[in-house]
N, C-alpha and C positions, 0 to 999 in steps of 0.2 A: 522475538514478540511471536511470529507466527510460525504455528505448525506448518510442516510444510507438506507438500501435496503427496498424494499416496505414494507414487514412484519415488520422489526424492526423498522423502523419508525411510521410504523400505532400501534405498542407496544407503544412506546413512547410517540407520541401523545396522543393516548387513556390513558395513565396512566395520564398524565398532564391533560388532559380533567375531568377524572372521581376526580382526587385532589381537583381540581378547584369547582367541582359542588358539592364534598361533604362538603368541608369546607365554600362553599358559602352557601349550606343549614342550616349548623351548625350553620352560624352566624346569624339567622334568629332568633330574639326574639319569647319567648313565647306569646301568646295573649288571650286575653279573648275572652268568647263567643260571644258579640255580636261586637267585631270586626271583619271588613272585609276581613282583612289580610288570605292568606291561612296557613292554619297549616299545621305545619311537625313535624315530629318526629325527635329527634336526631340520627344521622348515627353515628355507632359506631365501623362499619367494614370497609377495606379499598374496600371494593367489592360492587358494585350495579347493581342489575338486567336489564333486558332490559326495562322490565314493569317500574321499577322504575324512568328512566331516564328520562320518560316525568313528572311524578308527580313532581320529583323534579326541574326540570326546570320550570314546572309552578309556584311552591312555591316561588322560587328565581324571576322569573320576576317579581311576584305580589308584593313581597316586596322590589325590587330594581326602580320599576315603568318604564315609558315607554320613559325615555328620551334617545334622541341618543346615548348619551356616558355611559349609565348604563351598558352597557357589554361591556368589554373589546375589541377590535378588535382580539386579539389573540387569543380568545377565537372562535370566529366565524373562523377564519383560520384553528384552530385545528380542529373544527366540520368539514371543507369542506375535510382537509385531509384525516379523518377517514372515511368519508363517500363516498371519491373518492376510497380509496383501498378497501372497502366492495365492491364497486358499479363494481370495474373491475373484482373482484373475481368473484361475484355474475352473473354477465352476460357471462363473460368468461363459467364458468361453465354450466350457462342456454341453452349454445348455442350446448354444446356437443349431438350430435344424439348417440343413444343407441337403440339397438334392443332387448336387454333381458325384457321381460316384469316386471320381478321384479327388475331389475337393474334400469327400468325407475320407477318404483314405490321409489325406494329408493331415487333416485336421485332427483325426485320431492320433496319427503319431506325435503331433506337436501337444496335444492334451497329455499323451504316455509321459512325456519329458515333464511337463508341468507337475503331473502327479508324483513321478521320481524324484523330484527336487522336494515337494511336500513331503514327502514319505520319509526321505533320509533327515530332516530337518528333525519333524516329530520323533525320528528316533534317536537322535542326537540328543533332543530335548528331554525326551525319557531316560535316556542313558544317564545323563547328568542329574537326574531325581526330578525332572521338572512335574511329575504329574502328583506328587507329593506337595511342591509349591502351590500347584494349581489348586488343589485341594482346600488350602488354608486361604486361599484368595475368593474362592465360590463361597466362604462362609461369611466374608464381609458384607454389610449390607447396608453400612455409613462411607461417606466420602472420605479420604484422607487427610488426617491433621496436618496443621502446618509443621507439627514437628515430625511427621511422617515425610512429608515433601521434602524438609529440610536434610533429613535423614539420606534420602533418596539421592539428592542434587549433590550434597558431600560424596556418595560414594561412587558418582558417576565424574566426579573432579578426579576422584582417587584413581578411577581405571582408567581414566581415557587423557584427562587433561594434563598429566604428565607423562602422556605418549608412551607409557609401559604398563601393564598389569600386573602386580606383585602377587605372588599366591605362595603360601607355605608349603612346602612338597615334603614334610617330611623332615626324620632326621639323617645324618651324614651315614653311608654305610662304612660300616669296619673295616669290608673288603672291597677291592674292586680287582676285577680281571681285565686282561687284555686277550681279547679273541680275534681272530680273522673268519669274520664271514661274507657271507654273498649279502649283497646290502638288500634290503628291501623296499619295495616304495610304496606309499599309502595313497599316492595320487601323483599327478602330474606336477602340482605347488609343491610336492613334499619331495625334499632333492636330498641329498647323501648325508648322513649323520656327521657330527663332529667327529675328527679324524683320532687316531687311536696311535700310541707307539709301537712302532713294529717288533714282532716278537724275532727271536731268535731261531727258531725252527725253521724245516728247509718248507721249501714253497710246496703250496699243497697240502701241507700236514697242520693239523689243526694242535694248538698247544696251551695248554692254560698253567698259570703260575701264580703263585700268591706274592703281592707286593705291599708296600707297606702303606698304611693307612692313607688315602689321597682324597682329600676334598673337590668334588667335580665342579669345575666351574659354572657359574650360571652365567645365562644370558644377559648381558651389559645394556644399562640404559638405551644406548647409543645404536646397537645393532639395525634396526630399521630406521634411523635416520632420515635416510636419503629417499625414503619411502612416504609421501603423502599419506595423509589417513584413507583418502578416499581410492587408492591403489589396493586396499586388502579388501578383495573381491572372492565369491565363490564362483566356479567355471564347470562346466561341464566337460567331461572328455570328450565328447565328440566335436571337433573343429568348428564353432560358430552355433553349436548347438544354444551353449548358455546365451547367445545374443539375442536368438531368435524368441525364449520364451520372456526375457528379459524386455525386448522390442513391446511383447505383447503385453507386458504389465505396466510398461511408458503408454500405451496406446488405451488400454482399458482406463488408467489414472487421468489422461488426457480428459477422456471423454465425461468421466467422473465429473471431474473439475467442472468444464464447460455445463453439463447440465444443472449442477449445483447453483454454479454462480449467475448461469441464466435465469433462474427460477426465481433467485434472491433477487435479484437488479431487477425483474418482473414488478414485483412487488416493491422496489424503492419508487421507480418511475410510475407506478402506478397512484402511488400517494402523490407525485408531484403531480399528477392531471386532474387527481380526485381530492384531494387533502391538502392543496396548496403549499408543499412540503419543497423546500427551497432546492431549486434544479441545480444551482452551483455544486448544492451538498453532496446530490445524485451525480453530478456529472463528477466528481472529485473520487467519489467511492468508485464509481464504474472504470476512472480511469487506473486505480489501484489495482481492482481486481482483472484489469487487462494486464498491467503489469503483472501479475504473477500467472497469468496463463501464459506470456510470453517467457519467464523464468522455467518453466515447465518445456516450453518448445525449445528453449537456449539448451536446456538439460539433454533433450533427447538430440539434437543436433549435436553436442559435445561426445554423446556416448556412440551414435550410430550414423553419425554423416547427415552431410547437406540431403540428401535423395531420400531420408526418412523421417527428415522433419518438415516438410511440407503437409500441407494440407491433404491435397491429393492421395499422399502415400498412406497418412494417418487413415482417412477415409475409407479408402480400400481394403485396408489390414482389418480395418474393425468390421466393414461388412463383406469381409471373404470375398473381396473383388468384384459384386452384384448388388447395388444400391437397391436395387428393384426386386431383387429375391431377399432380399434383408429384412424387408418390411414384414414377411412372415416367419422371417427367425427370432423375434425378439417380442416378447409376451411379458404381460405385467398381471400378476396377479392381487387382489384384495381379500384379507383375509378377517373374518369376523373371529375376534378372541374373547370369547363367554367369561364372565365374571368367576365360576367356578373351574379352577384351576385344573380340576382332575377331567372335565368337560374337552373334547377335542376340539383343536381350532377348523373352523371350515373356510372353504376357499368360496368367496359370496361373488366374485367374478375374475374373469380371467378375458385379457382381451391384448389383442396384437398393437402394440405401440407404433406411433406415425414415424419410422426411422427418419424420415427424409427431414421430419422438421425439429424433432428432437436431435439428431445428429447435425444439423445446420446446413446442411444441402443445399436446401434453398437459396439461404444466402451465399453459399459459394458459388453454385452455378450461374445466378443472376451478377455476381462480380465478374466472374470469367466472361458472361455475356457481353458485360460491359465495356471489360478491356478488349476483347476481338472487333467489337464492334467499333469502339473508338480508334483502334488501331488500323481501321479498315480504311479511315478518311483523314484522320486526325484533323480535321476542318471544324470539331469545337460541336458539332450536332451529329444526330445520329444518320445512321444510313438509311435509304427509302423502306428498306424492310423493316429495320428495327422502328422508324416513327410510325410504321403501319401498325406494328404490334403494342407501341405505347400510346397510340392517339385514343383520346376518349375517356382518360382517367378522370376520375371526378374525389377529388378528396372529403365530399360530403357524404358520398356514398352508405347507405345503410348495409353496414355488414352482416349485421341480423338476419338479413334477406336472401344474402347471396349464400351458394353452397360452398364447400369447405373449395373445392377446386377453383369458384370464382374468387374469393377471397383470396388463393395464393397467386392466381393470375393478378389481380388489382392489388396488392403488395409487391410483384415481380415489377410494374409498370412503376408503382411510384420506385423501387429501389434504384432503378436504371435513369431514369428522367433525375432523381436526388443526384445520383452518382455525377451524371453529367454537368449537372451545375457546380457542385464542388470542385471536380476536377478544371471545370472551364473556368473558374474563378481564380484557382489557386493559379495555375498556369498561364493567365493573363497578360502580366509582364512579361511574360519571354514571348507571347505574339506581338505584342503593342513593338516591341524594340525590332521584331522583324519586318514590322509593318514600315518603320522606319528605314528601311533597309540594313540593319544590321544582318550579318551572317550569322543565324540561328539556325542550329540542325538540332533537333528536337532529341533522338535519341541518344545525343553525345551531353547535352546540357547536364549539369548538376541539379536535380530537381529535389534534393534534399532539405529539409526544415531550415536547418542551418547552414546551409550551401550559398550559392553565388547569389539569389535573389532575397537572402533573409530579410534584408532592409525594406524591400517592396512587400509590407503586410498588406493582406487585403483578406485574413481570416483570423479568428481567435480558437484557441481549444485544439483543433485538429491538423494541424499544420503538419504535422509529422506523420500522420496516416493519410493525408492528401498528398504530402510529398513521395510516400512509398508507391501508393496506388499511381500517382502520374508517372513514376520513371518507369514502372512495368508496362503502361500503357502506352507510353511516346515509344517503345522501343522496340525492334525489330524481329523480336524472338517469336519462334513458333510456336503450335498450340501446347504442344508437349514442355517446352519450355517456360512458357509461359505457366503452366500448371507447377512447376518445380519451386516457381519464384512467388506462388501466393503461399504466405505461411500461415498457420492456426490463427496468430495473436488477429491478421486481417479480417478473417473469418468472423470470430469471435466480436471483434469489435464492431463491424459492419452489421452482425444479427443485433446488438444491443441496440445500435444507431436506428435498425427497422423497429426493434420491439417498442423505443421508446414512443414511438409515433403511432402504430397501430394501438399500442394499450391505452392513448390518449383517445382513439377512436371507437374503445371498446374491448379489441379484440387482442385476448393473451391466449399463451399457451400452458397448456397441461399435459404431463406425461399420461396420465391414466384418462383425463376426459376428451384428450384433443383439443380442438378448437371452443375455447370457452369467450362466448360473445354477449357483449350487454348494451346500454347506453352508453354511449358519447359522454366523455366528462363536459359537464353543461360549461359553457362561457369559458373552457380553456383556451389560453393563446401560449404559443409555445414562448414566445419572447417576453411573458408576464415577467419574470424578473430580473430580466437583462432591462427592461424600459424602467422597474422601479428603480433599480441603480442609476442607470444613465439622467433620468427626469429630464428627457432631451426638451420639454416645453416648461418646465420648470423656471423661468428667468426674473425672480424676482427676489429681494431682499429675507424675506418673510418665507421664502421656500427654497431653500439650499440645502435640503437632504440628498439630495441627486449629485452625482459626480458632475455633470455638466455645467450646472447653476451654478453650484459651489467654486468650481473653477472659475468659471466666467467673473461672478463676482468680484473673487478672490485679486484677479488680474486688474479690475478697474479700482477695486479700494487699495491695492499697495500704490498704485501711481500716485491717487492723492492722500496717501497719508505719509508717503517716504520725508517731505519736507518737516511734518510732525514730528514725526518718530527719530527724525535723524538717522536715515537710513537712504541717503541718496545713494543712486545706483546699488552698490554691493548686489547680495543676492538675490535682489528683486527683477535685475536685470537676466537671469536664467529663469526664473520664473514665467516671466513675462513671454519668454521664447520656448521654455518646455510646454507648458501646461495650456496653451493653443494648439500647439502639434500633438500633444496628446489626445487630446481632445476631439479634434480632427478624426484621428485613427479609430478611437471608440465610435464617434458618427458615424464613419463610414463604411467601418468593417466590423463592427459589433452590434450584432442584431439586424443587420441588413446587410446586402451584398450590392457590389457594383451594378448587380442587374435591376435592383429595386427601381422602382416606380418608370419601368420600362426604357430605361437609359440606353442608347445604341452607341455602343463603342465600335470603332473600326476593326471589321474583321470578327468581332464576337455577336453569334445569333443572341438572341432574347430567352431568357429563363424559360426551362422546358416547363414549368407551368407558369407562363406569363397568361395563360385561359382565366386563371382561376387567382392567382397572386404571383407577380412579379420576384416577388423576395419570399416566393417559396423553400429557398435552401435553408433560411431559418424559421419561415414560420411554418413550416411543416418537420420540424426537426427538434424534439427537445433536448436531445441529446446534444447536440450540436449548441444550442443555448447554453446549456448546464458547464459542458467542459469551455465553453467559451465565456461565460461568466464567471470561472471557477479562476481563469488565468488573467481576465480584466482585474477582478478582484487581488489577486497576486499582485500585479503592477501597480494598483491603487495603492495599496499599502508600503510597498518599497518607495513611493513617491511622497505618503505620508511620512515616512521614518524621515526623507532625505529631507522634507521642509521641514521637519520638526527639530532638524539638527542641525539645522543651517539658519534657523528664526531664534531670537533672542527671545520672541514673545511666550513660547511655552514655559521655558525654564524661569523668566520674571515672572508670569502671572503664577503658577503653581506655588513659589516661595515666599510672594507677596501676601497670596490667601491664605495658607499655611501658617503665616505670622500673626494675622488678624482673627484666624481662629484660636489658635493657643494663646493669645493675649486677651480672648475675649471680648474683641471688637465686632465678630458676627457670631452670635447667638447660634447659629448652625453653619455646617460648611456648605458653601454654593455644591449643589449636585454635580454638575460639569467638571470643577476643578478639584472637588475630593475624589472623584471617581476613577479620572484620569492618574491621579496621582497616586493611588492604591494600584490601578491596574500597571503602571509603570515605574512603580515606587524606586527600582534599581537605579533607574535612569534620572531620577530628577534628584534622589538623596544619597549619602553616602550609606552602605549595606543596608538601603533600602529603609531605612526609618526616617519618617519625616521629624525634626526638631522640636524641642517644646521650650529650648531656650538657645542665646547664643546663634541667631538665624545669622546674621552677616559671615559668622565664620562659616558656619555650614557652607553658607554660599559660598564662600570663595573656595571653598575645600573641595565643592564640585567643579568648581570653573578651571580650577587650578593646573590640571594634568595639562590642559591646551587652551587655547583661546578661543572664542566664539568665532566663528568663522564670517558671521555676516559684519566683521567689522571689516574685512577685507574691501577692496574698492573693485571698481568695474572692470579694471583691465585684468583682476585677479581670473573672475568668471568667465570673461571672454575667454582668456586661455585654458580655461577649463573646458567650456565647450567644443573650442576646435580641435582640442586633443581627445575629446570623446567618439564612442561610436556615432555612428548616422544616427541611430534611433533612439527615442526617448527610453526605452528599454534597456537597448545596451548602454546607455550613459548611469543608468541607475542602477547597475551592477557593476561600478566602477568605484564609486565613492565608499573612504573608509567611515564608518561610522563614530564620532566621538561622544556621545551621550546617548542616544537611540540605538541600542543593537539589538532590540526586541525583533526575533523572529516569528513569522505568522507559520499557521502548520501549514497552510497551502504552501510556501514559498519554501520550506525544508522540505516537504513533500515532492516538490516538482526538484531540487535541486538533488535529492536523491531519487529520481527516475522514478517517482511514485511507487516507493518499495519501503514503507515505515520500518523494516530490519536497518535497513540502510542511513536511517536518521543518526548522526552520531549523538552520542550524549549529550554535550556542550550546545548545543543546537536545539534540542529538544524542548518545547515550552513547557515550562512548570507554572503551577501545578497543571497536569494532565494527566488522561485516561494511561495514556500510553507509558508516560513515564512512571505512575504506579504498576503498570502490567510489567514492564521492565524491571521491575524492583522484588518481582518474585524470587529473582533467582541470585539475589544479589547476598552475599554472606553476610551472617549474622555475627555480632560479636557480646560476648557478654561483658558489661561493666563490672567496675569493685562492688556495686549497689547490688548488683544479681540481675539486674534489669537486661533485657533482650533488648539489642537495636540493629540496625541495620549498619554495614560499616562504612563509619564516617567518612572513611577517604574515600567513598565512590563518589564520581563526579554528581550524579544525578540527586543522592542523599545530600551532597552538599548544597547542591541548589536548591532545594525544597526547604533545607534549615535555613539558610539563608533569607527564604522567603516566609519564614516565622513558623515553618511546622517543627511540631515536637517531634523525636525519632521514634517514639512509640505509637505516635498517630500514623506515621509513614508508615509502618509495618502494618496496622488495622486497615488504613485505608487500601493499600497493597491487596492483602485478602480479600476485602468487600469488592473490590474490582475485579478480582479471579472469578468470585460466586454469582456476581453480576450476569454474566453472558454464560459460563458455564454450568449451567442449573443441570445435574447427573437426573437423566431420566431413570425411573423406578426399569430392573429388567425384566423383560419378560420370566415368568417361568421356566423351569429346565424342559418339562412336557411341551409345553406351548412351541418355546424356539424349536427343539428335534422335529417335530411336525412341520413346524416353515420350514425349516432347514430342509427337511428331505425335499420338498416341493420347490423350493425358492431360495436356495442357498445365497442370494445375493441381498437379504434383506440386510438393512444398515448393522454396521460390522461394531457394536459398541457390545459390553458386557461389564460386570462388577471390575474387571482387572482393568479395562479403562478410564475406570474413576480414578489410577494412580498418575494417569498422564493428563494433567489438568490445562495441557496449553491450548486445548480448543481446535477445532479444524478452521479452514480456512471462511466457513462462513459466520461463524462464531468471534473469527478475527475482524471481520470486513463490519459486523456488528460495534462493534469498540473503535473502528475508524470513522465509522459515521457518526456514534456519539462525539467522538473528539472535532470531527470536523463539524457537526452543530456547532459545540463548543466554540469555534473559531471564525465561524461565518454565521450563524442565527441564533444564537444562545447567551444570554447572560450569567451566564456560568463559567467558572472558569477563566480562559484568557479569549475574550471575544475579539481578537485582532482585527481579523479581517474583515469583522461588521462597522467598523468604525470609519465614519467619514473624516478625515484628518484636514483636512482642508476646509470644512464648515467650520472645527473647531477653532483652526484658527482663525477664521472670519470672526467670530463671539471674540474672540480674543484682541483683534481689533478694534472692532465696536467699542468693547469693555474699555480698552487703551484711550481711545477716543473722547470718550464718554470721559474718562478719569482726567486727561489731559486738557479740557473743558473748564472741569469743576476745579482744576488746579490754578486756573488764571484768576482766582478770588483769594487766591490763598498768600496770607502774609508771611509765611516762613521761607526766609532768606536763601535758605538755600535751594529752595524749590525755584523760586525766582531765578535766581543763578543760572539753573541749570534749562529751564525753558524760557528764560527770557533775554540770557546773556548779560543780565545787570550784574552790577558790582565788578567790571573787570573780567570777569570769567565768562568764555562763550563755549560753547560744546555743542559743536554743527555734526557730530554723527554718531553718538552713543548717548542719547539723552534719556531713553527707559531704562538702561542699564544702569547709568550713573543714580538714577532716582532709586530704581529697587534696593541696588546696594546701601543707599542714604537711608531707607525706610528698613531696610532690615538689621539697620546700626543705630546709630544717634535718631533718627527718624521714628525710629518706635515709640521714643519718650515725649515724642510731642503726641498728646492726646487728640489735641482737636484735629490735626493733620491726619491721625489716625482713623479717626471717626468719619472724616470726611472722604478716604479713602473707601471705609467700609461700607458706606453708605450709598458709593456706585457700584461695589462689587454685588451689595444686596437689592439695589434697583435693578439690575441686568443680571438677575437669576438665568439658569438654563439646564436643562436636565440630561444626562449622558443620553440618554435613550432619544432624546431629540436629535442628537448627534450621528446617527446610523443609518443605512441605506434603507432600512425595512421599517414600514411601522409597527414597531415592537419588536422584541425579542423574546422568545422562549423560555420557559422556566427549566428547572434542571428534570421534573417528574415530565413535561413535556418529552423534552429529550428523553428520555429514559424510555419513555413510552414507544417513540419510533421504531426503536430498535428491537422491540418486542413483537413476535408474530403467535398466531393462535398455534397454541402447544399440539395441535391435531392435524396441524398441516407442516409437511415436509416440503423439497425442493419441487416447481412445477407443478404444484398440485398435489403430490403425494402425499397421502395420509401418513403420518409420522409413525416408520416403524413398524406398519402393518402391511407395505408391498415388497413383493421381490420383483426384481427382472430377470426374466430370462432368456 
């Protein structure tokens, strides 16, 4: 789904381009000396030199001819993509202003290599006929049609999916010659040509003779089978030079992506503070963004090694080794573009950007200072020197009255104080063990989130980040080694953490404006959404929307209900053990820490925020609350699915309700039961279709693959609990669901390491925006009727059809999803674009050609993920799995069954009497509700009086679906869409869209 970041996309496109060049060149037949066709020696390596590109393309063009369609359009698009990426990096570095003479010499040399690379690509592009293709593309004014996109996709599959590019290279030659000549090379990557048969002449003499007609062997499909696509690269003739320019491009791509992501997420967290946007959505989107940053980081690590992938090296590369002087090396221009396209564009303002701010240097230096200070004592409190610097921080300070320097100092105090609390809470378990006499050597401990202390939970949402920072802080590494251990994703995530708090206090960052300060968000509490989810104080029967009161009431209710329901022991034993344990975890470690309320623990100093709020770790971090809530919602969802899968009531209630509706005993469905029957239709019914008759048969078919686990006895569940992992979360990962196999988006994202691309099709929730997005690339087939539909064998298509969607509608929805976020902006007039490029060639790289690449950039895709997460967490569109309080729904089921069984005491139906009273010689002691439901779906449905009695109870105990969500109402589709839309005139970090260039 995601379009790759600039560097990874550049690599991918370069791989494909070189792959095509080499296969096309090797497909050229040998020729004799009289033939005018360009000679080319066979290429036996997946690498080709910069100089070799031009020679290879000359040979290809000569052999395929000059027909307009001789070169596939995909190849031209790949050329423009690679050239554009190189141009962006080259233009950016070319504008950097340096003072040092030697630095200038080195800089000019490196830029010359960049230019030579770009010139070679441009030359090769022109040789293949690219200019003619370019003219045709510039004529376009409309976005590509669906048919054009499908043709483009088919062409790409033909060229690359089969791992061999097939070209028509003309007729066979009538004559073939054998000539011994000195081999020529087209570059380091072009090896010797195919061996010819030895002639009979004397050594050193040239001899030509005519032979019979021979068809020159073409390269086989398996020629490069041993080389992965990633091996096909362009290299420079000078050893290591190609890597230098590629590394520059990677560094430029990292900062480009970081600036865009930070700017976008500033807007998201601003909505959390000012517009009551759900923090869990913001936290999950932020985690996806950090995962994308880490992917680029890992790519840099794989290509250039560990020492070039750390933040310090990347930062020094970007600032040319001097962050202070770099502050005058980067400027930004704001252009005024007149309505009259013939009038010149004018620079309205030029301003040097705050490099330290925009490049996240303050966050890096603050993190480094914290680690070095912690390392100095490992006493869980700052050194005296650091304490003096941190004292006096005020969370309610009016940032509007501060200078820029004072705000930066205020933020540094907050950052280091917050890190002390975070690492103190995370590592406390080891400290407590050491206080009890255990031999704990901090630098040797496994601090990873899933390591030695994984079962001693003290935090939600940030365990991985906290574990990695703790490992560095507890080490005995020197300063230079520590710098190498701080990776880009550490700095970026810390920057987002800090931004979420400063934004709530009214302070955000803009590339053009610098510090933007306004009034703090009124009455905003960072723990707002966490407290709504937990509802710690709502312990009454008519207030079980929150997780804690629902869990507490449920445990009390099942204890009273067991004898009535006929479920003595059984699964209730597990609930009475697991739910209180989970509630304790949530109460103690979600939205509050062990430092809250000023509690003093052995060896643990009080919170660094104790002077204002001892729970400052959570109260002063919207980000921690967001990611923590997202994790808690996932755990709550898993527990809900486990509960529903092991309780009989969900299945019994929905089937009984459906029968009463279908037979007309209920004039209208009960909102709650009708909604869950629709949302989890495939769990309740065969093929997801509610039966209209033969209710008992359908009920039996649903239960036939296995037996409901609630019929097991207490010993079975004791055995399950003893063999399970120590934590509730670990236990929930183990059971195999029999009926309720739904997966929330939060859950599948977490299992996929927060990479939407890595979610398997079979686990992707449907219907969903992500599913429709993926279907853009699905093969289309034409039916006998002439209608075009997506491939019916595709997993996603099957799932959507099973969900009741028409194949033709699937295509329409997929196209609508693509257009929702990828709204092509009108291109700048050529005259204006030329003027802007002449001064600031780093203006946003898009033009009419890019309309053919509709996959969107990272920010556009983050918008889709955000809308998808809204659907999962806080909206009633599509699949709001994580918004539902499943325990609360089971409570309503229990209340209804208790009311029903009270009403049944007056029934004269003999079967009902036998079921519940054991009269007539039949005693049923452990499955009363199951037997009653089975009877009602069969013969009981013919007893009008009994059906009316049951329907009356359903009617009197009506409840709505929205009453059983964690939030006070879910947002609509229109509201969800509006949250991803931004002012068209605003770009990342406050940049006016399309009108700014960074130099």
